[in-house]
N, C-alpha and C positions, 0 to 999 in steps of 0.2 A: 328133633333138634330144635333148640331155642333160637329166637331171632338173632341174638348177639353172635352166636356161634356161626349161623348161616352167613351173616353179613361179613364176618371176619374171614371165613374161607373164601367167600366169593371175591372180597377185595384183594386177598393174597394171590388168588389165581390170576385175577385180571391185572394186577400191578406187577406180578412177577416178571422179570426181565428175561423173557424166554426167546423172543422173536428177534434174532440177529438179522440186521439189514443184509439182504442179498443172499440169505441162507436158504432160499426156497428152491425146491427141486422142480423147475420148469423152464421152458425155452424163453421166456420173456426177459429174465434177468440172469446174471452170472454171479455164482458165489465166489468168495475169496477162496484161494487154494487150500487154506487150513481150516476154514470155518466148517464146524460140525464134524471134524475128524477126530472124535474123542474115543475113549476106550470102548464104547459100545458100537463102533463101526465094525462091520463084519471083516474078517480076515480073508487072505487068499483070493481066489477068482472072484468071489462076491464083491470084495472090496475093490478089486481091480475094475469090475464092471461099473460100480458107482462112480469111481473117479474118472472112468472113461467118459461116462455121460457128462460129467462136469467139464471135462477138457474139451469135449466137442462143443459144448455151449460157449466156452471161452473163444474157441476158433470162429464160431458163428458171429460172435460179438467183436471180432478183430482184436482180441486181447491175446496176442500170440505168446507173450512172455509168461503170462498166468496159465495159458493152455500147456506150455512145455513143462512147467513146474508140476501141474496135476497129472499130466500123462506120464511123466517120468515116475511119479509115485505109483501110478497105475501099473506101469511095467514092472516095477519092483515087487508089487503085490502079486502079479500074475505074469511072469516072464514069457510064458508059452502062448499068450493070447495074440493071435495075428492081427485082430482088429486094433488092439492097442498099439502094436508096433506100426501099423499103417498110419494111424492118426498121429502118432508121435513123428513119424517121418514127415507127414504133411505139415505138422507144426514147425518142425526144423526148417523145411523148405520155405515156409512163409516168412520165417524170421531170418532167412538168408544163411542159415547154418547148413550149408550144403554138404560139407563133409560128413556131419553126424547123420544127416538124412540118408546120404548114400550108403554109409556104413550100416544103418539099421535095416535098410531095405535090401541090401545084398545078403545080410545075415538071414532074413526072412526067406529070401529066394533059395538059399543054400540048405535051409533046414528040411530035412526029409519029411517031417510031419506036417509041413505046411500045405494046406489043401490047394488044389489046382486053381480054383477061383480067387483065393487070397494071393497065389503066386502071380496071377494075371494082373490083379490091381497093383501089387508091388512093383511089377515090371513096368507098367504104365506110369506109375509115379516116379519110378527111377529114371525113365527117359525124360520126364518133365524136369527132374532135379538136374540131370546132366546138361540139358539144354540151358536151364537158368544158370547153371555153373559155367557154361561156355565150352564144355568138353563135347564138341560136335562129333568126333569120330567115335568116342565112347556111347554117345546117345544113339548114333546110327547102329552100332553094334548091339546095343541093348534092345533096340526097337525090332531089329531083324526077326526074332522068333514070333513077334506079334503079327507079322505079315504073312506067316505061313499058312497054308491051307486055304479053303474056299470060304470059310466063315470069318472073315476079318472084320473086327469091330470098328464102330465109328471113331472111338478114341484112337485106335491104332492108325486109322487113315488120317486123322487129324494130326497126330504126332509125325507121321511120315511126311505129311505136307509141310509141317513146320521145319522138319529137317531139310527137306528139298529147298525150301525158301532160303534157309541159312546157307545152303551150298551154292545158291545162285541159280538153281534150276527152277525158274519161275513157272514155265509150263507144267512141269510135273507137280509142282506145289499147287497149282490151280486145279489140276485134274484130281489130286488126292483130296483136297479140301471140299471140292464139289461133291465127291463121293461121300465124304464124311458128313456133309450137310444133307445129302440125300437120306442117309442112314439115321441121322439125328437132327431133324429139322429144327428142333426147339433148343439146341445147344448154342448159346450166345458166344462162347469162346470160339467155336468153329466158324461162326459167321463173321466174327471180327478178323480172325486169321485170314479167312477168304478174302474179305474186303481189302486187307493190307496187300495180299498177294496181287489181287486185281488192279489195285492202285499202281503197284510196281510194274505190271504188265501194261499199263496205260489204258486199261478199260474203266474210264471214269464212271460211266452210268452203271456198269456192274458192280463197281466198288461201292458207290453210293447206295445201291439197293441192298448189298450185303450188309453194309455198316448200319443203315437204317433199321434193318430187321434185327441186327445185333442189339441196337439201342432199345428197341421195343421189348426184346426178351430180357434185357438187363439194363434198365435205366441208369444204374450206378456204375456202369462200365466206363472208367476213364479212357481205356484204350479205344473203345469203339467211338466215343464222342470226339477224342482229339484227332483221330484219323479221319473221321467224318468232316471235321472242320478243314483238314487239308484238301480233301476231295472238293468240297464246296468252293475253296479258294481257287484251285486249279480250274474248276468249271466257271469261274468268274461270278459265282453266286454270293455276292458280299453280304446280303441280309442273312442268308442261311448260315454262312460261315460265322458271322458275328453272334448269331443265336446259339450256334454250337459252342463257340468259345465261352459264352456265358454259362451255358449248362455245364461245361467242363469246370469252370471255376467254382460253380455251386457244389458240384460233386467233390472236388478237392477240398473245399472248405468243410463240408459235412464229415469227410473222412479225417480231416485234420483235428476236428473237434472230438471225434470218437476216439482217436489215438491219445488225445490229452485226457479224456474222461476216464478211461480205463484205469490208469495209475492212480488218479484221484479218488476213484471209487473204492479201489483196493485199499488205499491209505484211510479213507474214512471208515471203512468196515473194520479194519484192524484197530484203529483208535477206538471205535465203539466197543469192540470185543474187549479191549483192555480197560474200559471204563473211563477213557479220556474223551468225555462228551464234547467239551468245547472244541477240541481238535477235530473230532469227527464232524461236527456241524460246520466248521470252517471249510472242510474238504467238500461237503455236499453243497454248500452255498457257492463255493468256487465253480463247481459244476454247473450250477444254475445261472451263473453269470454268463457262461458260454452257451448254455442250452436251457433257456428258462422254462421250457415245457417238457423237460426230461422227467417222465413219470417216476423212474426208479429213484432219481435223486430227490424228487419232491417227497415220495414216500418214506425215503430214508432220513430226510430232514425232519419229517413229522414224527418219525420213530424216536429220533434224538430228543426233540422237544417233549415227547411223552415221557422219556426217561428222566428229563429234567423237571418233570411234573408241571410243565407249561402247557396245559391242556388246550388253551385258546390257540396258541401258535400251532400246536400239533394238529389240531382239527383243521386249521387253515391250510396247511400244506397238504394234508391228506385229502381234503376236498379237491384241491388243485390237481393232485395226482389222479383222482378219480375222474375228474372232468376230461383229462387226456386219455385215461385208460380205465373205463368203467368197470372192467372185469379183473382188475388187478388184486389178486387174492390177498397179497401182503397188505396193501393199503386198506382193503376191506376189513381185514382181521384187526389191524391197528385202530381203525375207526370204531370197530365193534367194542374194543377194549374201553375207549373213551365213553361210549354210550353206556356200557356196564357200570362204569365209575359214577356216571351221573344218573344211575338207578332206571336207565331206560332199557330194561332187559328185553322186551319185545324187539326194540330197534336193533339191539346187540345180536340177538338170535337171528333175525333176518339177514344182517350183514355177514354173519358167520356162515350162515347156510348158503349165501351167494358165494362167498369165498371157497367153500367146500365143493360147490358145483363148478366154479371156475378152475380150480386146480384140485382134481380128485387125489393127487398123490401127496398133498401137503397135510401133515399131521396137526398143525397149529390150530385151524378152525375147530376141529374135533376136540382138541384139548380144552379150549375155552368153552365150547358148548357143553362139554361134560361137566366143567366147573359151574356153569350156570344152572344146568339141570340138577346137579347135586344140591346146590344152594336152595333150589325150589322144591327139593324132595320128590323130583320126578324120576323114580328109579328106573323105569324101562328105558326112557330116553338117556338117562346118564349112562346105563350100562352099554347101550348101543354106541354112544359117542366114544366112551372109553375104550371099547373093543376096536373101534375104527382107528383111534389114536395110537394104541398099542401095535396094531398091525402096520401102520404107516410109518411109525417112528424107527422101525428096523431099517428101512431104506433111507430115511432122512432123520438121522439122529438129532435130538435136541439136548445138548449138554446143559446140566444145571436145572432142569425143570423140577418143580415140586411134583412128587408122585401122586397121582389121583388115588383116593381111598377105594376100599374094596367093595363097599356097598353105599347106598344113597342116603342112609340115615332114617329112612321110613319104610 
């Protein structure tokens, strides 16, 4: 292959607008609901499984609206999957859509094909939904089967304790929650509920101990910290109460930023996918005003600048992203594209190999590695990376990519 043809192919591969912000399959970032859902996405149960994983990542990221959209699509793809129904019920609950959550969970409980363990999880979640909804008699009725037999779970004890507390039976609530804490000592939610019950019972030292443990287990628990502040105030510990108040405000501020960031991130990704680069950049810059060290927004802004062919700005944002998160495979891949365009192929290969190690399920690093090795005439390396790309793109489709050639040219 001649030098001109080699350079042309490499430039086309590197410059191709393949890598959509947020479209990575990994736990560190969340894809937009429609990103990557092209014709080559599998159908039926396999499609449902892929969408389920995306929905779970949205839930972990606090993006409940996006989680619901994706999980509803997953349920359409695979209506019989209990895991999808459970996670959709959880998403409905977190978004205060209690009627929808209750309906899907009761449907799961009534289905003859639902496995026993899935019915158990569905019933536990149903009790939580009914408690959040304020339907105490229904919650108590739904919880009763969970308390039958000798092997009652920690979750069932916690739920029973919460019901007793709502009924005003503080003694029984404390007993049930103590048992739940014994069965699941690392469960922060149980420790928080126990602390609240002990506070109501007037046991301030016990309440403080339970809530302090809850905060250690879950430092972002607003309920644990706010109730701990109340305990300290009643104990006359003004300095501790003020410190707890400040921690609560910090948690609140962080969660408030996350709630604002989610829609902006989706807006930016949607604009990027539609080719509205200025609008996409504006959305990512807005995120960075609220969270200057958000590694995903930094990487996305760098990707937009790359698409604008502003390599200096792109490199600056990507370096900042990697300063915060050195193993971010998306930022590593984007930085490698810049290195390749600047004829630093060893540097590009190193970054792409790091990206592939960081996220073994991502097809993008292997695509660009294949392009570089093709351009270099390294047939064995090319075929290896092409095979890896073809295998991984099944689970993480990349709409619009240039197809890799069949052979390396040498």
